[in-house]
C-alpha positions as a printed NumPy array, in Angstrom:
array([[ 90.299, 101.657,  63.777],
       [ 90.649, 101.545,  67.551],
       [ 92.867, 104.118,  69.232],
       [ 93.482, 104.512,  72.953],
       [ 95.336, 107.511,  74.364],
       [ 96.344, 107.635,  78.015],
       [ 97.193, 110.76 ,  79.964],
       [ 97.603, 111.936,  83.532],
       [100.745, 110.151,  84.598],
       [103.596, 111.84 ,  86.401],
       [105.753, 111.989,  89.491],
       [104.067, 111.991,  92.886],
       [105.16 , 111.425,  96.464],
       [104.063, 108.378,  98.393],
       [100.602, 108.892,  99.818],
       [ 99.609, 111.186,  96.981],
       [ 97.03 , 110.809,  94.251],
       [ 96.843, 110.818,  90.472],
       [ 94.002, 110.477,  88.007],
       [ 94.66 , 108.738,  84.725],
       [ 92.477, 109.148,  81.666],
       [ 92.114, 106.999,  78.583],
       [ 90.411, 108.565,  75.596],
       [ 89.079, 105.906,  73.252],
       [ 88.361, 106.215,  69.557],
       [ 86.096, 103.277,  68.837],
       [ 82.52 , 102.825,  67.867],
       [ 80.232, 101.412,  70.491],
       [ 82.451, 102.485,  73.37 ],
       [ 79.575, 102.108,  75.811],
       [ 79.433,  98.387,  75.043],
       [ 83.152,  97.798,  75.561],
       [ 84.916,  96.394,  78.589],
       [ 87.851,  98.67 ,  79.389],
       [ 90.86 ,  97.853,  81.471],
       [ 93.896,  99.436,  83.062],
       [ 97.099,  97.424,  83.244],
       [100.572,  98.271,  84.455],
       [104.076,  97.061,  83.883],
       [106.99 ,  97.778,  86.169],
       [110.604,  97.29 ,  85.052],
       [111.514,  93.62 ,  85.006],
       [107.97 ,  92.513,  85.742],
       [105.075,  91.153,  83.73 ],
       [102.168,  93.334,  82.75 ],
       [ 99.361,  92.956,  85.269],
       [ 95.714,  93.882,  85.568],
       [ 95.018,  96.94 ,  87.699],
       [ 91.29 ,  97.391,  87.152],
       [ 88.552,  96.554,  84.68 ],
       [ 85.095,  97.977,  84.051],
       [ 82.371,  96.383,  81.959],
       [ 79.66 ,  98.023,  79.901],
       [ 77.203,  97.806,  82.795],
       [ 79.667,  99.376,  85.219],
       [ 80.79 ,  96.242,  87.011],
       [ 84.354,  96.511,  88.21 ],
       [ 87.157,  94.307,  89.406],
       [ 90.596,  95.166,  90.741],
       [ 93.985,  93.662,  91.236],
       [ 94.617,  92.638,  94.828],
       [ 97.402,  95.195,  95.266],
       [ 95.171,  98.178,  94.485],
       [ 91.839,  97.266,  96.064],
       [ 90.575, 100.04 ,  98.297],
       [ 93.023, 102.57 ,  96.844],
       [ 92.206, 102.759,  93.12 ],
       [ 88.863, 103.375,  91.455],
       [ 88.024, 102.82 ,  87.807],
       [ 85.151, 104.696,  86.18 ],
       [ 83.913, 105.607,  82.732],
       [ 82.162, 108.45 ,  80.942],
       [ 80.386, 107.002,  77.938],
       [ 79.439, 110.455,  76.652],
       [ 83.144, 111.284,  76.354],
       [ 84.417, 107.822,  75.367],
       [ 86.792, 108.002,  78.301],
       [ 87.777, 105.694,  81.121],
       [ 89.466, 106.946,  84.284],
       [ 91.64 , 105.513,  87.   ],
       [ 91.667, 107.419,  90.271],
       [ 94.712, 106.379,  92.266],
       [ 94.919, 107.309,  95.928],
       [ 97.373, 106.455,  98.697],
       [100.039, 105.764,  96.117],
       [103.025, 103.654,  97.078],
       [106.491, 103.399,  95.521],
       [105.564,  99.898,  94.344],
       [102.83 , 101.444,  92.18 ],
       [105.573, 102.868,  89.97 ],
       [105.019, 101.522,  86.462],
       [103.854, 102.328,  82.985],
       [100.058, 102.246,  82.978],
       [ 98.227, 101.06 ,  79.881],
       [ 94.631, 101.218,  78.769],
       [ 93.233,  98.185,  76.981],
       [ 90.12 ,  96.985,  75.248],
       [ 89.224,  93.985,  73.147],
       [ 87.289,  93.754,  69.898],
       [ 86.263,  90.202,  69.008],
       [ 89.62 ,  88.453,  69.395],
       [ 91.971,  91.43 ,  69.102],
       [ 93.404,  93.351,  72.053],
       [ 94.061,  97.056,  71.607],
       [ 96.502,  98.922,  73.822],
       [ 97.364, 102.529,  74.357],
       [100.928, 103.801,  74.331],
       [101.076, 103.955,  78.117],
       [101.666, 106.689,  80.665],
       [104.442, 106.64 ,  83.249],
       [103.568, 106.833,  86.933],
       [106.445, 107.296,  89.353],
       [105.903, 107.322,  93.095],
       [108.779, 108.573,  95.213],
       [109.298, 107.473,  98.795]])
């Protein structure tokens, strides 16, 4: 059974920083591609960042240069360091992985950036 638990969200002022964590319960975590997605009210869920098993990363255009995804395979955890936050970053942030053809999502963590 795959379980993903996000934490670290909260309320921050524009220009501030937050670090999200996603603790994963799944075998072979080190082989899994992990992703962070977000969904703002009235908008579609979108990719924020993704990291592969070999550490390759890619980012959504809106967060490049501000957000950094990383992973700790010893702790089965993936992180999202968010700097220079903007009000438009306000959303629920979700952790995701895929096993064969099934996507697994966490419950999400709310990030609110005040102007």
